[in-house]
N, C-alpha and C positions, 0 to 999 in steps of 0.2 A: 670148271670153267678156268680157263687160262687168260690172264689180263696182263699187259704190260704197263709199267708206271710211266713210260714216256709217251704213251698215246695221247695224241692232242684231242682225242675226243672223250677221253677219261672223265673229267670232271663236270663237263656240261651235258653230255649226251649218254654215255655208257652206264655211268654210276653203279658199279657192281655192288657197292655198300647197300643200295635198294634191294637188289635181288637177294642178297645175303639176309637182310631183315625180313623180306616177304617169306623167304623159305622158313627161316626161325619160327615165325609167327604161326605157321601151319605145320611145322615138324618135319618139313622136307629136307632130307640131307642134301648138302651143297659141298662140294670139292672145288673150292675157290682159291686158286694159286696165282699169286701175284708175282710177277717177273720183273725184278728191277732192271731198268734201262731199255727195256722193248716197247716198240711203238705199234703202231697199226699196219706196218709195211708188210712186204712180201716176204721177207725172211722170217717173220714169227711163226707162221703155220708151219713150214718145214722143221723148224727147230724142235716142235713139240709134237710131230707127226706120229713117232714110234710110240709115245705114251698115249696118244689118241687111239690109236688103232688097238693097243694093248687093252685099253679099257673096254672097247666094243667087243673085243674077243672075250674077255671075262665075263662081260654082261650077257653075250650070246650064249655062253656055255653054262650059265648059272641055273 
């Protein structure tokens, strides 16, 4: 999961630390990547799109 530190929803709504805690509690692997300065805007998604597609390609071919 990719998350920007400048996201206005980060601390009140998204709270990725809770997802990390839940995954840890049940032994579910989580790749949580925090990106300094990114928000919830349009440019966040295309910036990391290649990584996202590669992740799915690897998972599909596993």
